[in-house]
Residue frames as a rotation matrix with the C-alpha (Angstrom) as fourth column:
MET 1
0.273 0.206 -0.940 -13.75
-0.904 0.390 -0.177 19.84
0.330 0.898 0.293 17.07
ASN 2
0.572 0.001 0.820 -13.87
-0.469 0.821 0.326 16.13
-0.673 -0.571 0.470 17.80
SER 3
-0.487 -0.746 -0.454 -11.20
-0.853 0.294 0.432 13.89
-0.189 0.598 -0.779 16.37
PRO 4
0.299 0.638 -0.709 -12.48
-0.754 0.614 0.235 10.83
0.585 0.464 0.665 14.53
LYS 5
0.477 -0.048 0.878 -12.67
-0.688 0.601 0.407 7.68
-0.547 -0.798 0.253 16.62
TYR 6
-0.584 -0.775 -0.242 -10.13
-0.784 0.460 0.418 5.01
-0.213 0.433 -0.876 15.68
GLN 7
0.682 0.716 0.149 -11.60
-0.623 0.676 -0.393 2.15
-0.382 0.176 0.907 13.71
PRO 8
-0.205 -0.793 0.573 -9.51
-0.209 0.608 0.766 -0.96
-0.956 0.037 -0.290 13.10
PRO 9
-0.658 -0.081 -0.748 -9.04
-0.746 -0.060 0.663 -2.00
-0.099 0.995 -0.021 9.47
LYS 10
0.494 0.868 0.041 -11.79
-0.817 0.480 -0.319 -4.11
-0.296 0.124 0.947 7.97
SER 11
-0.101 -0.502 0.859 -10.84
-0.139 0.862 0.487 -7.76
-0.985 -0.070 -0.157 7.56
VAL 12
-0.510 -0.174 -0.842 -9.95
-0.839 -0.114 0.532 -8.73
-0.189 0.978 -0.088 4.01
SER 13
0.610 0.781 0.135 -12.41
-0.679 0.603 -0.418 -11.07
-0.408 0.163 0.898 2.38
PRO 14
0.021 -0.615 0.788 -10.85
0.044 0.788 0.614 -14.43
-0.999 0.022 0.044 1.45
SER 15
0.552 0.253 0.794 -11.95
0.754 0.255 -0.605 -13.87
-0.355 0.933 -0.050 -2.15
HIS 16
0.961 -0.206 0.183 -9.91
-0.105 -0.888 -0.448 -10.62
0.254 0.411 -0.875 -2.28
LYS 17
0.706 -0.695 0.139 -6.82
-0.155 0.041 0.987 -11.87
-0.691 -0.718 -0.079 -0.43
ALA 18
0.213 -0.653 0.727 -5.00
0.814 0.530 0.238 -13.25
-0.541 0.541 0.644 -3.50
PHE 19
0.500 0.022 0.866 -5.47
0.690 -0.615 -0.382 -10.05
0.524 0.788 -0.323 -5.51
LEU 20
0.935 -0.160 0.317 -4.43
-0.303 -0.825 0.477 -7.78
0.185 -0.542 -0.820 -2.64
GLY 21
0.590 -0.754 0.289 -1.46
0.194 0.480 0.856 -10.08
-0.784 -0.449 0.429 -2.08
LYS 22
0.250 -0.473 0.845 -0.33
0.968 0.137 -0.210 -9.56
-0.017 0.870 0.492 -5.68
ILE 23
0.716 0.034 0.697 -0.59
0.156 -0.981 -0.113 -5.79
0.680 0.190 -0.708 -5.27
GLY 24
0.908 -0.354 0.225 1.34
-0.323 -0.248 0.913 -6.01
-0.268 -0.902 -0.339 -2.00
ASP 25
0.447 -0.769 0.456 4.06
0.647 0.630 0.429 -8.17
-0.617 0.103 0.780 -3.56
LYS 26
0.323 -0.283 0.903 4.51
0.814 -0.404 -0.417 -5.59
0.483 0.870 0.100 -6.33
LEU 27
0.854 0.002 0.520 4.67
-0.200 -0.922 0.332 -2.72
0.480 -0.388 -0.787 -3.81
LYS 28
0.775 -0.598 0.203 7.31
-0.042 0.272 0.961 -4.61
-0.631 -0.754 0.186 -1.83
THR 29
0.307 -0.659 0.687 9.33
0.917 0.398 -0.028 -5.30
-0.255 0.639 0.726 -4.98
LEU 30
0.557 -0.057 0.829 9.22
0.415 -0.845 -0.337 -1.61
0.720 0.531 -0.447 -5.97
ARG 31
0.912 -0.186 0.365 10.40
-0.402 -0.577 0.711 -0.60
0.079 -0.795 -0.601 -2.50
GLU 32
0.625 -0.697 0.353 13.17
0.181 0.569 0.802 -3.19
-0.760 -0.437 0.482 -2.29
GLU 33
0.458 -0.442 0.771 14.45
0.880 0.106 -0.462 -2.46
0.122 0.891 0.438 -5.81
ARG 34
0.457 -0.228 0.860 15.10
0.065 -0.955 -0.288 1.09
0.887 0.188 -0.422 -4.61
ASN 35
-0.405 -0.645 -0.648 16.57
0.642 0.304 -0.704 -0.01
0.651 -0.701 0.291 -1.26
LEU 36
-0.369 0.386 0.846 13.92
-0.521 -0.839 0.155 1.93
0.770 -0.383 0.511 0.64
THR 37
-0.940 0.135 -0.312 12.63
0.332 0.562 -0.758 1.17
0.073 -0.816 -0.573 4.11
ILE 38
0.009 0.999 0.033 9.03
0.830 -0.025 0.557 1.35
0.558 0.023 -0.830 5.17
SER 39
0.180 -0.008 -0.984 10.09
0.810 -0.566 0.153 3.92
-0.558 -0.825 -0.096 7.78
PHE 40
-0.825 -0.515 -0.234 11.53
0.265 -0.717 0.645 6.13
-0.500 0.470 0.728 5.03
LEU 41
-0.696 0.620 0.362 8.33
0.412 -0.067 0.909 5.86
0.588 0.782 -0.209 3.01
GLU 42
0.142 0.731 -0.667 6.32
0.990 -0.092 0.109 6.73
0.019 -0.676 -0.737 6.10
SER 43
-0.142 -0.269 -0.953 8.08
0.448 -0.876 0.180 10.09
-0.883 -0.401 0.245 6.27
GLU 44
-0.958 -0.281 -0.048 7.96
0.071 -0.399 0.914 10.64
-0.276 0.872 0.403 2.51
LEU 45
-0.708 0.705 0.031 4.34
0.192 0.150 0.970 9.65
0.679 0.693 -0.242 1.92
GLY 46
-0.601 0.489 0.632 2.63
-0.787 -0.498 -0.364 10.15
0.137 -0.716 0.685 5.26
ILE 47
0.465 0.661 -0.590 1.47
-0.474 0.748 0.465 6.51
0.748 0.063 0.660 5.37
SER 48
0.480 -0.289 0.828 2.10
-0.838 0.129 0.531 4.77
-0.261 -0.948 -0.180 8.68
ARG 49
-0.596 -0.780 -0.193 4.66
-0.802 0.592 0.081 1.97
0.051 0.203 -0.978 8.79
ASN 50
-0.599 0.429 0.677 2.00
-0.110 0.793 -0.600 -0.40
-0.793 -0.433 -0.428 10.05
SER 51
0.490 0.848 -0.200 -0.43
-0.293 -0.055 -0.955 0.43
-0.821 0.527 0.221 7.23
TYR 52
0.253 -0.459 -0.851 2.26
-0.966 -0.083 -0.243 0.19
0.041 0.884 -0.465 4.55
SER 53
-0.782 -0.568 0.255 3.45
-0.598 0.800 -0.052 -3.14
-0.174 -0.193 -0.966 5.96
LEU 54
-0.268 0.777 0.570 -0.10
0.005 0.593 -0.805 -4.50
-0.963 -0.213 -0.163 5.99
MET 55
0.598 0.423 -0.680 -0.59
-0.634 -0.270 -0.725 -3.30
-0.490 0.865 0.107 2.40
GLU 56
-0.229 -0.787 -0.573 2.56
-0.963 0.269 0.016 -5.13
0.141 0.555 -0.820 1.29
ARG 57
-0.927 -0.128 0.353 1.26
-0.237 0.928 -0.287 -8.30
-0.291 -0.349 -0.891 2.94
GLY 58
-0.674 0.711 -0.200 -2.20
-0.156 0.127 0.980 -7.96
0.722 0.691 0.025 1.38
LEU 59
-0.663 0.345 -0.664 -3.86
0.722 0.531 -0.445 -7.84
0.199 -0.774 -0.601 4.78
ILE 60
-0.312 0.607 -0.731 -5.83
0.358 -0.638 -0.682 -4.57
-0.880 -0.474 -0.018 4.54
TYR 61
0.398 0.482 0.781 -7.99
0.916 -0.265 -0.302 -2.68
0.061 0.835 -0.547 2.12
PHE 62
-0.456 -0.529 -0.716 -6.70
0.499 -0.818 0.286 0.72
-0.737 -0.227 0.637 1.06
THR 63
0.548 0.708 -0.446 -7.99
0.066 -0.568 -0.821 3.59
-0.834 0.420 -0.358 -1.01
THR 64
0.585 -0.313 0.748 -7.11
0.807 0.132 -0.575 4.21
0.081 0.940 0.330 -4.61
SER 65
0.857 -0.289 0.427 -5.81
-0.229 -0.955 -0.188 7.63
0.462 0.063 -0.885 -3.58
THR 66
0.587 -0.683 0.435 -3.31
-0.475 0.145 0.868 5.91
-0.656 -0.716 -0.239 -1.25
LEU 67
0.381 -0.436 0.815 -2.19
0.639 0.762 0.109 3.59
-0.668 0.479 0.569 -4.05
PHE 68
0.726 -0.075 0.684 -1.91
0.571 -0.489 -0.659 6.48
0.384 0.869 -0.312 -6.50
LYS 69
0.859 -0.458 0.228 0.16
-0.511 -0.745 0.429 8.46
-0.027 -0.485 -0.874 -3.99
ILE 70
0.350 -0.739 0.576 2.60
-0.065 0.594 0.802 5.53
-0.935 -0.318 0.160 -3.81
LEU 71
0.376 -0.173 0.910 2.68
0.859 0.433 -0.273 5.05
-0.347 0.885 0.311 -7.58
ASP 72
0.930 -0.061 0.363 3.26
0.097 -0.910 -0.403 8.79
0.355 0.410 -0.840 -8.10
TYR 73
0.654 -0.731 0.196 6.22
-0.520 -0.245 0.818 8.58
-0.550 -0.637 -0.540 -5.73
TYR 74
0.002 -0.646 0.764 7.68
0.267 0.736 0.622 5.77
-0.964 0.203 0.174 -7.85
LYS 75
-0.272 -0.007 -0.962 6.73
-0.753 -0.621 0.217 7.65
-0.599 0.784 0.164 -11.06
LEU 76
-0.975 0.020 0.221 4.85
0.119 0.888 0.443 4.58
-0.187 0.458 -0.869 -12.23
PRO 77
-0.514 0.843 -0.158 1.56
-0.799 -0.403 0.446 4.96
0.312 0.355 0.881 -14.12
PRO 78
-0.117 0.552 0.826 -1.26
-0.716 0.529 -0.455 2.82
-0.688 -0.645 0.333 -12.67
GLU 79
0.778 0.424 -0.465 -1.73
-0.628 0.484 -0.609 1.13
-0.033 0.766 0.643 -16.05
ASP 80
0.039 -0.859 -0.511 1.85
-0.575 0.399 -0.715 -0.13
0.818 0.322 -0.478 -15.97
PHE 81
-0.601 -0.227 0.766 1.57
-0.795 0.265 -0.545 -1.22
-0.079 -0.937 -0.340 -12.34
PHE 82
0.180 0.779 0.600 -1.53
-0.613 0.566 -0.551 -3.32
-0.769 -0.268 0.580 -12.99
ARG 83
0.644 -0.024 -0.764 -0.28
-0.704 0.371 -0.605 -4.64
0.299 0.928 0.222 -16.34
GLU 84
-0.317 -0.908 -0.273 2.61
-0.627 0.417 -0.658 -6.27
0.712 -0.037 -0.701 -14.49
ILE 85
-0.411 0.219 0.885 0.39
-0.821 0.333 -0.464 -7.94
-0.396 -0.917 0.044 -11.86
């Protein structure tokens, strides 16, 4: 079985950067309020440190399933997360 070939993340469109930045800021706030490190979340969620860091900085696209996995960890409904953005 062949492993999938690595593909670098797609560049974020300038028109999406502000919105992804707001999501990232909220993710960072949630993490810092709980005194968690990105390394800890990597082991808890199975999301690489690099990917999580890029998400917090609004520099990559990510799937809704990844976001929901993070919100489930924080026990935060998506509606509440987006209401606060």
